C-alpha atoms as one frame of an Amber mdcrd trajectory, in Angstrom:
protein
 -12.309 -22.879  23.308  -9.673 -24.570  25.472  -6.412 -25.787  23.978  -7.372
 -29.400  24.748 -10.652 -29.029  22.873  -8.900 -27.440  19.889  -6.396 -30.311
  19.788  -9.236 -32.851  19.814 -11.019 -30.946  17.062  -7.859 -30.923  14.929
  -7.370 -34.668  15.443 -10.979 -35.432  14.427 -10.768 -33.209  11.332  -7.475
 -34.782  10.236  -9.235 -38.116   9.779 -11.777 -36.622   7.335 -11.490 -36.174
   3.590 -11.370 -32.729   1.961 -15.099 -32.588   1.098 -16.116 -33.315   4.683
 -13.720 -30.693   6.088 -15.106 -28.108   3.659 -18.624 -29.025   4.800 -17.558
 -28.328   8.389 -16.057 -24.991   7.292 -19.429 -24.040   5.806 -21.317 -25.149
   8.923 -19.007 -23.203  11.252 -17.981 -20.314   9.001 -19.039 -17.813  11.691
 -16.656 -19.392  14.203 -13.114 -18.137  13.360 -11.486 -20.487  15.887 -12.925
 -23.553  14.182 -12.121 -22.161  10.744  -8.483 -21.708  11.742  -8.311 -25.356
  12.862  -9.883 -26.607   9.629  -7.543 -24.396   7.609  -4.505 -25.913   9.342
  -5.784 -29.414   8.592  -6.453 -28.599   4.912  -2.962 -27.164   4.549  -1.534
 -30.416   5.853  -3.323 -32.548   3.277  -1.814 -33.440  -0.089  -3.421 -32.575
  -3.400  -4.333 -29.460  -5.353  -7.991 -29.658  -4.292  -7.061 -29.415  -0.614
  -4.763 -26.469  -1.327  -7.461 -24.653  -3.310  -9.914 -25.144  -0.441  -7.258
 -23.886   2.030  -6.719 -20.734  -0.048 -10.433 -19.964  -0.064 -10.860 -20.624
   3.674  -7.896 -18.289   4.254  -9.743 -15.702   2.146 -12.889 -16.223   4.254
 -10.962 -15.533   7.475  -9.363 -12.469   5.906 -12.644 -10.949   4.764 -14.008
 -11.478   8.297 -11.341  -9.062   9.510  -8.470 -11.279  10.669  -5.458  -9.133
   9.778  -2.987 -12.019   9.926  -4.870 -13.970   7.289  -5.337 -10.849   5.177
  -1.559 -10.552   4.930  -1.213 -14.281   4.227  -3.826 -14.269   1.498  -2.325
 -11.258  -0.285   0.797 -13.372  -0.825  -1.418 -15.974  -2.550  -2.920 -13.543
  -5.054  -0.561 -14.455  -7.955  -1.576 -18.112  -7.545  -5.291 -17.302  -7.347
  -5.049 -15.033 -10.393  -3.476 -17.873 -12.356  -6.154 -20.301 -11.153  -8.850
 -17.847 -12.278  -7.682 -17.915 -15.915  -9.749 -20.085 -18.310  -8.039 -23.169
 -19.732  -6.458 -23.215 -23.194  -9.791 -24.097 -24.803 -11.538 -21.190 -23.080
 -13.435 -23.468 -20.714 -13.593 -23.590 -16.937 -10.709 -22.221 -14.913  -8.667
 -24.500 -12.668 -10.342 -22.982  -9.601 -13.831 -23.695 -10.957 -12.903 -27.296
 -11.755 -11.495 -27.811  -8.264 -14.449 -26.162  -6.516 -17.073 -28.103  -8.414
 -20.587 -27.773  -6.982 -19.563 -26.995  -3.393 -21.875 -24.142  -2.387 -19.574
 -22.694   0.282 -16.429 -22.594  -1.881 -18.336 -21.353  -4.925 -19.758 -18.410
  -2.946 -16.259 -17.568  -1.719 -14.895 -17.825  -5.251 -17.524 -15.462  -6.692
 -16.641 -12.879  -4.038 -12.899 -13.338  -4.535 -13.057 -13.226  -8.341 -14.867
  -9.877  -8.164 -12.161  -8.467  -5.907  -9.365  -9.759  -8.145 -10.730  -7.713
 -11.045 -10.330  -4.572  -8.921  -6.682  -5.109  -8.059  -4.436  -2.128  -8.764
  -1.780  -3.105 -11.359   0.519  -0.427  -9.906   0.918  -2.240  -6.587   2.744
  -5.372  -5.562   0.430  -7.989  -3.995   0.260  -7.380  -0.265   1.298  -3.724
  -0.368  -0.695  -1.578   2.016  -1.799  -4.455   4.227  -1.279  -3.844   7.938
   0.991  -6.526   9.345  -0.378  -8.192  12.447   2.858  -8.365  14.433   5.231
  -5.450  14.002   8.335  -5.118  16.158   9.793  -1.660  16.645  13.395  -1.426
  17.800  14.547   1.761  19.494  17.964   2.850  18.284  20.432   5.062  20.158
  18.991   8.325  21.460  20.859  11.456  22.581  21.357  10.149  26.131  22.935
   6.947  24.773  25.264   8.942  22.535  26.266  11.163  25.440  27.015   8.123
  27.566  29.421   6.658  25.019  30.963  10.036  24.185  29.585  10.574  20.676
  27.641  13.776  21.128  30.253  15.944  19.436  30.907  14.293  16.114  33.188
  15.909  13.552  31.163  17.735  10.915  32.290  17.028   7.371  32.497  19.928
   4.964  29.616  19.867   2.491  30.375  20.235  -1.221  27.242  22.156  -2.207
  28.109  22.206  -5.909  28.605  18.427  -6.016  25.317  17.840  -4.195  23.485
  20.155  -6.572  24.977  18.317  -9.556  23.802  15.068  -7.991  20.299  16.518
  -7.671  20.208  17.653 -11.297  21.328  14.190 -12.403  18.505  12.612 -10.376
  16.017  15.057 -11.878  17.249  14.245 -15.388  16.981  10.532 -14.710  13.470
  10.907 -13.309  12.245  12.844 -16.307  14.038  10.530 -18.776  15.951  13.452
 -20.300  19.172  11.516 -19.768  18.050   7.881 -19.417  20.197   4.851 -18.859
  20.127   3.039 -22.254  20.113  -0.339 -20.502  16.898   0.380 -18.571  15.104
   3.093 -20.563  11.629   2.309 -21.912  10.858   4.140 -25.178   7.139   4.251
 -24.377   7.601   5.517 -20.803   6.402   9.089 -20.169   8.656  11.485 -18.246
   8.141  12.693 -14.714   4.973  12.381 -12.664   3.139   9.509 -14.318   1.841
   6.497 -12.368   0.141   4.024 -14.670   2.218   0.910 -14.011   4.180  -0.789
 -11.244   7.432   0.285 -12.923   6.317   3.934 -12.672   5.718   3.569  -8.932
   9.208   2.113  -8.524  10.679   5.012 -10.527   8.804   7.534  -8.372   9.961
   5.841  -5.177  13.571   5.929  -6.372  13.291   9.647  -7.110  11.786  10.149
  -3.669  14.832   8.471  -2.124  17.087  10.793  -4.158  15.155  13.846  -2.967
  15.204  12.644   0.643  18.972  12.106   0.666  19.592  15.627  -0.678  16.765
  17.549   1.009  18.970  18.856   3.832  21.387  20.600   1.465  19.467  21.237
  -1.782  16.446  23.518  -1.520  14.745  22.162  -4.648  14.964  18.598  -3.295
  13.377  19.684   0.010  10.546  21.420  -1.861   9.723  18.509  -4.144   9.901
  15.829  -1.424   6.436  16.467   0.113   4.894  16.745  -3.356   6.322  13.343
  -4.255   4.764  11.732  -1.195   1.427  13.457  -1.815   1.506  12.445  -5.501
   2.177   8.828  -4.499  -0.685   9.010  -1.977  -3.014  10.406  -4.644  -2.126
   7.534  -6.972  -2.429   4.724  -4.415  -5.829   3.268  -3.639  -7.198   4.261
  -0.252  -8.456   0.745   0.555  -6.949  -2.723   0.289  -8.581  -5.736  -1.333
 -10.421  -6.371   1.949 -11.596  -2.802   2.493  -9.146  -1.833   5.232  -7.126
   1.374   5.003  -4.106   1.127   2.749  -1.115   1.385   5.074   1.276   2.375
   2.281  -0.962   5.250   1.179  -1.307   6.482   4.772   2.487   6.492   5.123
   2.892   8.647   2.007   0.090  10.950   3.136   1.495  11.377   6.641   5.010
  12.113   5.393   3.797  14.396   2.622   1.551  16.542   4.807   4.104  16.716
   7.603   7.013  17.769   5.385   4.825  20.176   3.368   3.758  21.998   6.549
   7.399  22.175   7.658   8.552  23.995   4.496   9.712  27.581   5.129   7.779
  28.861   2.112   5.548  27.785  -0.795   7.228  25.247  -3.146   6.439  27.324
  -6.234   9.238  25.889  -8.395   8.534  22.290  -7.409   4.829  22.615  -8.235
   5.710  23.332 -11.872   6.987  19.760 -12.269   3.463  18.513 -11.508   2.152
  20.093 -14.689   2.403  19.363 -18.409   4.703  18.159 -19.970   6.349  16.472
 -16.957   3.163  15.168 -15.334  -0.065  13.424 -16.198  -3.228  15.544 -16.485
  -4.680  16.619 -13.134  -1.540  15.646 -11.192  -1.319  18.970  -9.374  -5.087
  19.075  -8.867  -5.049  15.716  -7.072  -2.194  16.814  -4.798  -3.870  20.173
  -4.164  -7.123  18.451  -3.205  -5.310  16.489  -0.499  -3.824  19.722   0.844
  -7.166  21.545   0.714  -8.932  18.703   2.497  -6.262  18.672   5.202  -6.584
  22.452   5.652 -10.376  22.139   5.909  -9.891  19.562   8.669  -7.142  21.580
  10.357  -9.220  24.776  10.452 -11.972  23.127  12.490  -9.719  21.636  15.162
  -9.351  22.929  18.739  -6.752  25.619  19.222  -4.476  23.237  21.162  -4.241
  20.933  18.154  -3.746  23.769  15.666  -0.922  25.322  17.687   0.816  22.079
  18.660   3.377  20.094  16.698   2.390  19.509  13.069   2.540  15.673  13.332
  -0.241  15.754  15.933  -2.565  17.488  13.485  -1.561  15.180  10.625  -2.161
  12.119  12.793  -5.578  13.480  13.717  -6.382  13.911  10.031  -5.415  10.308
   9.284  -7.572   9.049  12.152 -10.561  11.187  11.156 -13.527   9.831   9.199
 -13.008  12.183   6.256 -13.538  10.367   2.913 -10.367   9.185   1.206  -9.570
  10.108  -1.484 -11.136  13.542  -0.926 -13.896  14.759  -3.253 -12.985  16.069
  -6.702 -13.164  19.879  -6.535 -10.514  20.998  -9.043  -9.828  20.457 -12.728
 -13.005  18.920 -14.148 -15.354  16.171 -13.026 -14.336  12.699 -11.931 -15.055
  11.151 -15.344 -12.292  13.241 -16.906  -9.757  12.371 -14.289  -7.231   9.593
 -14.261  -7.970   6.710 -11.933  -6.583   7.300  -8.458
């Protein structure tokens, strides 16, 4: 549709009331270009009813696969969750009162309400959604450094004892053996537990500690891939709209890559993934990711198996293997914690 035609369509729709615009959305719901125009017009109209309709049309575009609107709608989830709550008397929710008997919006609302009930309380709204426009900036490479005379930087002497003490302090903090009284939660379990959003933040902080010390402290280097794999195992593989969870893929890629780069088995680090410093089946879930990757790796052409590790890991992420992998260790799925 030409720009002139889209402008004329927007002008015509702007003169209509909300109910008529919604009727057009229903009639042309298979035409994303028209839906985008009607969404823009609804967003420009005053009133809660127009905004509710705009939210649901945004949801419709997102579920049709428009990544930009998927990211936009995820930011609206707190509002939609609040609108879904019944009123003080236990009657209709605000969303249901606004939607009324409109068939198109009611069908969207039924679909959306079902998806809201499956949201993961451990994730911030919008986490894992692939952003439509991502700009990558290349920083200085070795040739740039050579050109400006910075290839031979002075190497600072490393205080190994101080770094090891820093690692032990991070480990203590992570396991709540030496908690900060201002932030400690009495009911919080130590170590590898991921039931709430606060646990995911605590795990991510410990990962940053391990990453900063991994070059100089062997234990930090060993536990780093296990942290990423644990986070991958406790992050849902799909977003609200069924697309791959970008955040989980990042953890999985880093975890597999750094695990394969270890000089030897992380025997000491694995112990932290077991009772009493981990939830039941924590090690089993991590091990299943590793086993599934090895099963994939073993069936690849020799060129892929002998090339750089990231190539094989990238191939695994792009493969059609089910994620999360099947339960093969430590009891059946009914006994396991939710992934």
